[in-house]
C-alpha positions in Angstrom: -14.7 38.0 -14.7 -14.3 39.5 -10.9 -14.0 36.4 -8.5 -15.5 35.8 -5.1 -14.9 33.2 -2.3 -18.0 31.6 -1.0 -18.7 28.4 1.0 -19.7 25.1 -0.1 -21.6 22.5 2.1 -19.5 20.3 4.3 -20.4 17.6 7.0 -18.9 19.6 9.9 -17.0 22.3 8.2 -17.8 24.1 5.2 -15.3 24.3 2.5 -13.8 27.4 0.6 -14.8 27.8 -3.1 -13.9 30.3 -5.6 -16.4 31.5 -8.1 -16.8 34.2 -10.8 -19.2 36.7 -10.2 -20.7 39.7 -12.2 -19.2 43.1 -12.0 -21.7 45.1 -9.8 -23.5 47.6 -11.3 -23.6 50.6 -8.8 -26.8 52.9 -8.6 -26.8 56.8 -8.7 -25.9 56.9 -5.1 -23.5 54.0 -4.8 -19.7 53.5 -5.1 -18.1 50.7 -7.1 -15.2 49.6 -5.0 -12.2 47.5 -5.7 -11.3 45.4 -2.8 -7.6 45.5 -1.7 -7.5 43.9 1.5 -10.1 41.7 3.4 -9.9 40.6 7.1 -11.5 37.5 9.1 -13.6 37.7 12.3 -14.6 35.1 14.4 -17.9 35.0 13.2 -16.5 34.0 9.9 -15.0 30.8 11.5 -18.6 30.2 13.2 -20.2 30.3 9.8 -17.8 27.7 8.4 -18.4 25.7 11.5 -22.2 25.8 10.7 -22.7 27.7 14.2 -24.1 30.9 12.7 -27.5 31.7 11.7 -28.8 32.1 8.2 -25.7 30.6 6.5 -25.5 31.3 2.8 -23.5 29.3 0.3 -24.1 32.3 -2.4 -22.9 35.2 -0.6 -19.1 36.0 -0.2 -17.4 35.7 2.9 -16.0 38.4 5.5 -17.4 41.7 6.8 -14.2 43.5 6.8 -12.4 45.3 3.9 -10.2 48.3 2.7 -11.1 49.2 -1.0 -10.5 51.9 -3.5 -13.3 53.8 -5.4 -13.3 53.1 -9.0 -15.2 54.4 -12.2 -17.7 52.3 -13.7 -18.6 52.6 -17.6 -22.3 52.4 -16.9 -22.5 55.0 -14.3 -23.0 58.5 -15.6 -22.4 60.1 -12.1 -21.1 59.1 -9.0 -21.2 60.6 -5.4 -18.9 63.5 -5.4 -17.3 63.2 -1.9 -14.9 60.3 -2.9 -12.5 60.8 -5.7 -11.4 57.8 -7.9 -8.7 55.7 -6.1 -9.7 57.1 -2.8 -9.2 54.3 -0.2 -12.2 53.8 2.0 -13.4 51.2 4.7 -16.9 49.9 4.6 -19.2 49.8 7.4 -19.5 46.1 8.1 -23.4 46.2 9.2 -26.6 48.0 8.2 -29.7 48.8 9.6 -28.3 51.3 12.6 -28.0 54.9 12.0 -27.4 56.7 15.3 -29.5 55.5 18.1 -27.1 54.8 21.0 -29.6 52.2 22.6 -29.5 49.8 19.6 -30.4 49.5 15.9 -33.6 51.2 14.5 -34.1 48.4 12.2 -33.1 44.6 11.7 -29.2 45.0 12.2 -27.4 43.1 9.5 -23.7 41.9 9.4 -22.2 41.6 6.1 -20.5 38.4 4.7 -21.6 34.8 4.4 -25.4 34.9 5.4 -28.6 35.1 3.3 -29.4 38.3 5.4 -27.1 40.3 3.3 -25.8 39.7 -0.4 -22.8 41.9 0.3 -19.5 40.1 1.4 -16.0 41.4 1.3 -14.0 38.6 0.2 -14.4 39.4 -3.4 -12.9 41.8 -6.0 -15.6 44.3 -6.5 -18.5 45.6 -4.3 -21.0 48.4 -5.0 -22.2 50.1 -1.9 -23.9 53.3 -0.9 -21.5 56.2 -0.6 -23.2 56.9 2.8 -21.9 53.7 4.3 -18.1 54.5 3.7 -15.4 56.3 5.4 -12.0 57.5 4.2 -9.3 55.1 5.4 -6.8 56.7 7.4 -3.6 57.7 5.5 -1.1 56.2 8.1 -2.5 52.6 7.8 -1.4 50.2 5.4 -4.1 48.3 3.5 -3.8 45.2 5.8 -4.2 47.5 8.8 -7.2 49.3 7.3 -8.8 46.1 6.4 -8.3 45.0 10.1 -10.0 47.8 11.5 -14.0 48.1 10.8 -15.8 45.2 12.8 -13.1 44.8 15.5 -12.8 48.5 15.8 -16.7 49.4 15.7 -17.2 46.6 18.4 -14.4 47.8 20.6 -15.3 51.5 20.2 -18.8 51.0 21.4 -17.9 48.7 24.2 -15.4 50.9 25.6 -16.4 54.3 24.8 -20.3 54.1 24.6 -21.3 51.0 27.0 -18.6 51.1 29.8 -18.7 54.6 30.8 -15.1 54.6 31.9 -13.3 55.4 29.0 -11.4 58.1 30.8 -7.9 59.1 31.7 -6.7 57.2 35.1 -9.8 54.4 34.7 -8.5 50.8 35.3 -10.0 48.7 32.4 -9.7 45.0 32.3 -9.6 43.3 28.8 -10.1 39.5 28.7 -8.5 37.3 26.1 -5.9 39.7 24.7 -4.9 38.7 21.1 -8.1 38.7 19.4 -8.9 41.6 16.9 -11.6 43.2 19.3 -9.7 42.8 22.6 -6.6 44.5 21.0 -8.7 47.3 19.5 -10.0 47.9 23.1 -6.5 48.0 24.4 -5.4 50.4 21.8 -8.5 52.7 22.4 -8.1 52.5 26.1 -4.2 53.6 26.0 -5.1 56.2 23.7 -7.8 57.6 26.0 -5.5 57.5 29.2 -6.9 54.4 30.7 -4.9 52.0 32.8 -5.4 49.0 30.8 -4.8 45.4 32.2 -5.2 41.9 30.1 -5.8 38.4 30.7 -4.4 35.8 28.2 -3.6 32.0 28.4 -0.2 33.0 27.0 2.9 34.8 28.6 4.1 35.8 25.4 0.6 37.5 24.3 0.7 39.5 27.8 4.3 40.8 26.8 3.2 41.9 23.3 -0.1 43.7 24.9 2.6 45.4 27.5 4.6 46.4 24.2 1.3 48.0 22.9 0.7 50.0 26.1 -1.1 47.6 28.7 0.1 48.3 32.1 0.3 44.5 33.0 -1.6 41.0 32.7 -2.1 37.8 34.1 -2.5 34.1 32.9 -6.3 33.2 33.3 -5.4 29.6 33.1 -5.2 29.3 37.0 -8.6 30.0 37.5 -8.6 30.2 41.1 -5.7 32.5 41.5 -5.7 35.0 38.5 -8.1 37.5 40.1 -5.9 37.7 43.3 -2.7 38.1 41.0 -4.4 40.9 39.3 -5.5 42.7 42.4 -1.9 42.8 43.3 -1.0 44.8 39.9 -3.7 47.5 40.6 -2.5 51.0 41.5 -2.5 51.6 45.2 -4.6 54.9 44.8 -7.2 53.0 42.9 -7.0 49.5 43.8 -10.0 48.4 42.1 -11.3 47.9 38.4 -13.7 50.3 36.7 -14.8 48.2 34.0 -14.3 44.8 32.4 -14.5 44.3 28.6 -15.1 40.6 27.9 -15.6 38.5 24.8 -15.6 35.2 26.3 -18.6 35.0 28.9 -18.5 32.0 31.2 -17.4 32.7 34.8 -16.1 36.3 34.0 -18.7 37.9 36.7 -17.8 35.4 39.4 -14.0 36.0 38.8 -14.2 39.8 38.6 -17.1 41.2 40.9 -14.7 41.3 44.0 -12.4 43.4 41.9 -14.7 46.0 40.6 -15.8 49.2 42.3 -19.3 49.8 43.4 -21.4 50.2 40.4 -18.5 48.9 38.0 -19.2 47.8 34.7 -18.9 44.4 32.8 -19.4 45.0 29.2 -19.9 41.6 27.2 -19.4 41.8 23.2 -19.2 38.1 22.9 -19.5 34.5 24.2 -16.7 32.6 22.6 -17.0 30.1 25.5 -20.6 29.3 24.6 -21.5 29.5 28.2 -23.5 32.6 29.1 -22.2 34.8 32.2 -24.0 34.4 35.2 -24.9 37.1 37.6 -24.6 36.2 41.4 -26.2 37.8 44.2 -23.1 39.2 45.5 -22.7 41.2 42.3 -26.2 42.5 42.2 -25.7 43.8 45.9 -22.4 45.5 44.7 -24.6 47.1 42.1 -22.3 45.7 39.3 -23.9 46.2 35.8 -23.5 43.4 33.1 -24.1 45.0 29.8 -24.4 43.4 26.4 -22.9 45.1 23.4 -22.6 44.2 19.7 -21.0 46.0 16.9 -22.2 49.7 16.7 -24.2 52.3 14.8 -23.1 54.3 11.5 -22.3 57.2 13.5 -20.0 55.2 15.9 -18.4 54.0 13.1 -17.3 57.3 11.8 -16.3 58.4 15.1 -14.3 55.3 15.5 -12.5 55.9 12.0 -11.6 59.4 13.0 -10.4 58.8 16.4 -7.9 56.2 14.7 -6.8 58.9 12.2 -6.3 61.4 14.8 -4.3 59.4 17.3 -2.7 57.2 14.4 -3.6 54.1 16.1 -2.5 51.1 14.1 -4.7 47.8 14.4 -2.6 44.8 15.0 -2.2 42.5 12.0 -1.3 38.8 12.8 -0.9 37.4 9.4 -1.6 38.5 5.8 -1.8 36.0 2.9 -1.8 37.1 -0.7 -4.3 36.4 -3.4 -8.0 36.0 -3.4 -7.3 32.7 -5.3 -5.1 31.2 -2.6 -7.7 29.2 -0.9 -4.8 27.1 0.9 -3.5 30.3 2.4 -7.0 31.6 3.3 -7.9 28.1 5.1 -4.5 28.7 7.0 -5.8 31.8 8.4 -9.1 30.2 9.5 -6.9 27.5 11.2 -4.9 30.2 13.3 -8.4 31.3 14.5 -9.9 27.9 15.4 -6.4 27.2 17.3 -6.2 30.5 19.1 -3.0 31.0 17.5 -3.5 34.5 16.4 -2.3 37.7 18.1 -4.2 40.5 15.7 -6.4 40.3 12.6 -5.9 37.7 9.8 -6.0 39.3 6.6 -6.3 38.3 3.0 -4.3 40.7 0.6 -6.1 40.6 -3.0 -2.7 41.4 -4.7 0.9 40.6 -4.2 1.5 44.2 -2.9 0.2 46.3 0.1 1.3 49.6 1.6 3.6 48.6 4.4 2.6 45.4 5.3 4.5 41.9 4.8 2.6 39.5 2.9 3.0 35.8 2.7 3.5 34.5 -0.9 1.1 32.1 -2.5 2.2 28.6 -1.8 
């Protein structure tokens, strides 16, 4: 039987559990997909830490995957736009078609919750054909699996919400190393932006510069890093146009002096667990603080096509082999929890991948 990874209740941290599940039976407008690689996000860590709403001990974990189209013995016909063995990416959420302002329905993110039975850390899934995009050919399986949620979140934050995804604009991306922050960096560079980053690690800043960042500063010196960043900005445009942030906390107080009049701060998460405050000085400067979460089906398609056109490669931090390699998968969660990652943590369902090194089972 096919297998899936779910969680079992733990006191402070839910444990991983491998279980057998039935082979999905796709409907007339659905595809049967074989998952070849799946990727972690911080929400998966929060689910295991019991910090996420509507946690399920039945739904498989993870929202991100690269898959191949399969035939099904009980399906007389299948949607014609995807041939057998086509590699595809699955929209990581549902309930949001194309409204630029927000979801038309209750928005659901797949993986690990009772709001959706669908999760990607399993061997087969059945999904509507309208919810998948062909995976860009230049990506390895692991790179493709790393793209959906982080890419969609980054795309909406930068391209839709910031209003500054334009050549020559100065964009600050905070906390470089996570999947979303790295995708904002890659999208910004591809669009001709001057992208600057913050990190707690000099090594991560140097790696960001190798990906196209103009420069970066250590945020560990909270009082001095904004002044250090100001010194790095170009003389002909000595201000930030936008900040893309996933931590929250003191980000507005730290950046409002650096932002132009009417500058934008886009918040796609609050990993610090402290919501950002909007001081009166920022109000008087007409700074805009905008929330952004995931994105629509239309934005997902636009993002995937942009990645294909510009041959952008999501950064993969580490890949472990095998859905039954629970020890290795636990190690990926540990990296997330300790902030060690630079790029996405990926599970390769089998012992091979198109172009990505995979750690063997231990």
